[in-house]
N, C-alpha and C positions, 0 to 999 in steps of 0.2 A: 348681462346678468339676468337671472331668472326673476320674475316678479314674486313678491311675497304673497304667500297663500293665507288662508284663514288662520287666525290666531290659535295657538295651541295652549290648552290648559294641561300642564304636565304634572300628573299625579302618579306616584309610584306606590303601589300597595305591597305590603309584606305578604309572605306566604300565608294563605288562608288555611286554617286547620280543617282537614277533613273534606273540604269542598273541592269538587273537580272543576267548577266554573263559577264565576261571579254572576254571569248573565246567561240566560237561555233564550233562544229565539226559535220560533216554530216554522217549519215548512221550507221547501227548497227555494221558493220564490223570495221569501224573506232573507234567506241566506244569500241568494244571488244579489239582492238589492244591497245588502251590507257590503259585499265585495265590490259592487259597482260604485258605491259611494265612498268606500274606504280610501284614505290617503296613505301614500307610502313615503312622502317626502315633503319637507318644508324648508324654505330658504333660511339658512342659519342667520341669526341676528347678530353675528359677530364676524370679524375678519378671520376666515378659515386659517390662513397662513400664520396668524398670530396666536392661535389657541395653544395653550400649554397642556400636554397630555400626560405629564408625569404624575400629577396629583389628582384630586377630585376635579370634576368638570362641572360646567353649568348644567349639563344633562343629569349628572349623577353626583350630587354633592354630599351624600350621607357619610361616606367613609374615605379616609386617606390611606394610601399604601403603607404608611408607617403605623397605622392603628393596630393595637392589640385588643381584640374583642372577646369578652367573656360571656358565656351563655350556658344554659343547662339543657341537657338532651331531652328531646320529646319522643316518647315511644309512639310507634305507628299504631293505627287501628288494625285489628285482626283482619286479614284478607287484603289489606292495602299495601301491596309491595312497591307501589310507585312505578316509575318507568325508568328505562335505561339500565346500563350495566356498569357505569362508572361510579366510583365511591362518592357518596354524599350522605348527609343527614340533616335533620331539622332540629333547631334548638331555640331557646327563648332567652332573651337578654334580661338582666335584672329589672329593666324598665317595662318588661312585658312584651317587647316586640319579638315576633317570630321570624326566624331567619332560615334560609336554605344555604347550607354550606357544602361546597365541593372541595375535596382535599386529595393530596397525594402527589409526590414528585413524578410518579409514573402515570398519573391521570392527565392525559393530554388536554382535556377540557379546561383544566385550571389555567392553562396558558392560551389556548386558541380562542376561547370565548372572550377573554379580555381584549386580545388584539383585534378580533373581528368586530365586536360590538362597538368598541371605541372608534374604529375606522368608519363604520356606518354612521354613527352619531356625529362625528366630526363634519361630515359633508351633507348632513341633513336628513339621512334616512333614520328610521326608527328601530330601536333595539331595546332589550331589557338592560338593566344596569348590572354589570358584572364587576364587582369590586375586588381587586387584589389587596389583601391586607397582610400585615407582617405576621400575624399569628392569631389563631382562634384558640382560646382556652375553654375547653368544655369541662365544667365542674363535676359532672357525674356521668361520663361516657363509658360505654364498654370499650374493650381494647380495639375492636374493629366495628365501629358503629354502623357501617353500611351492611356488613354481613349479619350483624345482630338484627338490624331492621328487617332484612329479608327473612331471616329465620323466625323472628317473632311474629311477623305478619302471616306466615304460612302455617304456624302451629297454634293450637288451642291451649297448650300448656306453656308455662313460663320456661324460658331458656336460661340455663346457667350462665352467668356472666359476672365479672367483677366490675362494678361501677365505681369509678374514681376520677380524679382530675387528670385530664390528658391534654397535651398540647399538639396542635397541628400547625406546621409552619409553611406548608405549600397549600394555600387555600384561596378560594374566592367566595364572596357572598353574593348571591344572586337575588335581585329584586325585580318584580314584574313591571313592565311599562305602564300597564293600566288594568282595567277590569276585563278579565278574559271572558269571551263570549263563545258559546258552543251551540250549534244548531241541532234541533231535533227534527229529523226528516224520516217519515214513514216508520216511526217507532225506533229509529236508530239515532245515536249521537254522532254527529260529524264535527270533528275538531279541525279548525284551521281552514287554510286555503292552499291551492296548488299553483305552481308556476305554469302548469298546463291549462289553467282556466282564466287567470286574471288578465291575460292579454287578449282573450277571445272577445268577439264582438258583443255578445250578450252581457259581458261583465265590464265593459269599458267605462271609465270614469267620464263624467260630463265635462270636466276640465281637461283639455288636451294635454296640458303640461304634465298632469298626473300620469297620463298614459305613457308619455315619453319617459317620465321618471321610472315607471314600472319596467320599461325596457332597460333603462340604465341600471336598475337594481338587479335585473336578471343577468346582465353582463358582469356586474360586480360579483355575483355569485360564482361566475366562471373564473374571475380573477382569484377569488378566495378558495375555489373548489369546495363549495358547500355540498358535500357528498350525500349527507343524510337529509335530503329535501322532501321527505314524505310529508303529506298534508298536515299532520299533527305537529310538525315542527315549525310551521308558519301559522300564526294565530290572528284571530279577529279580536281587536282590542277596542274598548271604549275608554277614552282618555280621562273621563270623569265617571263618578259613580252616580248613575241616574236615580231619581226618586223611585221608590217602590212602585212597580206597575207601569213605570214610564219607560219609553224606548230611549236608546242612546241617541242623542242629537246628531244630525247628519254631519255637522262640522267637527264632531269628536270621534268619528269612526276611523280607525287606522288598521292597516294591514302590516303586520310586523313579522320579521324573521325572528322567531322566538328562541330557537335552539341553534346556536352557531358552534356547537361543540365539535362537529365533524367538519372543520374547515382546515385550511393550510395543509392539504395533502391527506385525504382519507379516501379509502376505496374498499368495496366489498369484493374480495376475490373468491373464486370457486376452488374448493379443495378437490382432491383426486376422486372423491365420491360425488362431486357435483353440488355439495352444500355450500352456502355462502358463509364466508369467514370475514369478520371485521378486521381485516389486515390490509395495509397497515392502519393503525388508528390515526386520529387527527394529529396535526402538528408533526407530520412526517416530512421533513425537509427534502429528503432525497426524491420523494414523489412530487411534492409541490413545486420544486425548483424547475422541473422539466415539463410539468403538465401544461399543455397548450391551453390558451384562452379560447382560440378559435378552432373550429372543426376544419383543419387545414387541408385535408385530402379531398374536400368537396369542391375545390376550385376557388379562384380569387374573384374580386369584384364585389361591390356592396350588395348587389342583388342576391348574392349567396353568402352573405356575412352571417355565420352561424356560431353563436356562443356554445361552448361545450363544457359540461360538467360530467366527470366520471363517477356515475352513481348507478348502483344496481339495487332495486328495491327488494325488501325481504318478502317472506311469504305472507305476512299479515297485512302489510300496507305497502303499496307500490310507490316508487319514486315519481316525482312530478316534473323533474327537470334533468334532461340529458343533453338535448340539443334544442336551441331556440334561435330562429332568425331574428336578428337585430337590425333595425333601420339605421341609416346614417344619423338621423336625429337622436336616436337613443344612444349611439356611440358617442356623438359629440357632447351630449348632455353630461355623460359620465366623464369624458375627457376634460371638459371645462372644470368640473368640480375637482378632479384629480390634479389639474394643473396648478391649483391653489395650495396643494399639500407640499411642504418643504421636505428636503432630505433630513433635516434635523427632527422634524415631526415623526418621520418614519423611525428614526433612531429612538425617539421617545416611546413610540408604540411598542417597539421590540423590548425596550428596557422595562416599561411598566408591566408588560405581560410576562416578563422573565423567561422568554423563550429559550435563551441560551442555557437556562438551568434545568430544562426539561430533560429527563433521562429515559432511556428505553426500558420497557418491561421485558426482561430477559426471557420470560416464558413465551411472549408474543414473538420475540426475535427468533426463538427456536422453532416456533410453528411456521414462521415465514419460509423456512427451508423445505417445508412439506407442501407448499402451495403449488398447484399445477398451473403454471403461467402460459403453457403452450396454447390454452384455449382463450386467452384474453383478447387476441386480435390487435394488440397495441405493440408492435415490434420495437418501438422506441423506448419502452419502459426498461429501466435497469433490472438486473436479475433480482435484487433485493432492495426495493425502494423504501428503505426503513433506516431510521437513525440508530445505528449501532453505538455510536458515540455522540456526545453532546455537540451541538452545532453552535458555532460562535455567533455573537450578536451581529457582527459584520456580514456574515453569510445571509442571515435572515433579512437584514436591511437591504442588501444589494439585490436580493431576489424580489422583494416587494417593489423596490425602485424600478427594476427591470420591467415588472408587470405594469406599473403605472405608465412607463414610457410606451409600452406595447399598445395600450389602449389609445394613447395620444397619437401614435403613428398613423392610424387609419388603414392598417393592413390586416387582412384576415389570416395571414400566414403566421405560423408559430414563431 
């Protein structure tokens, strides 16, 4: 059993209105120091195999899956379109708390982020809280709040829309792990950290157990196929809010995979014109089921044990993890944690994330037929690695269980 690390003060902040970051740090050396000191894992203070994942958890106690949450829509600031292309909006509860809501039965992130974040938290890694709730009632929302938010932010004039009470029944409420930190380097803002740097010599943690945990986290990203692993999707977090003008204490610095939306089978394909297409989106079982954890064509043996994530960076920000060599210590670290997960807990993860209720976006399904797959270089891929029909809970459970066993086997082969 791993030794217990420094105590964690676990504070989750609501979405901050208008602010891009809670804390700014200056210079590349300060950023490097934050990454070097940042922790990714803490030994759970509970028996992993006994943890119930169907309701609220010790990490994320704010909402239950049966909750009905009422809030009022928050208009964006002009020019602030936010990030991402999946449906979401911000709202305020009657108590004044600000929430970020993701919605839609065809929005894969509603399902994949719940599954992946709860899995990380269960075994001691850090993640934002993603709450699946029964329903969100928005008292004064436009018909399509995500589209309205985009249109309003991009225009100086008011957009015609009918604001009234609307209900959303495939939703998650996202709350941040801590105080988000952004580095200002040479006049530019650098968000987050990359898998291509936090294992490098200049960024290594002074506690060797944390470096091993970083390898284990990298391997877990291959298990989940965290395809959108650009730097801004992994964040520097301070677990407490430091006093004004004060730095984040060293023992409260954390490296967190903040956006797990593109997990469980996501890949950017190139179309016939060579442009990247976000197909299939996340939670694509047909892809995830067969995606290998290891780069199996590079040969066997632990000296060549290379974790593999199928990720292609966009034009604005490159990917940070495609292939990464993992030591036996890193594999064994994750294998030990996963050996404590029960089959029933995997069933609970699938149930609470409602993966079997996720349905395909038919427009995306149509576009899949136009993808030029002959340039992929992955001959084992199915012709259409996309869920045309709903996938049963049993299928999701069996694939996750298969991947857990694969990590424990100690083989680099698929």
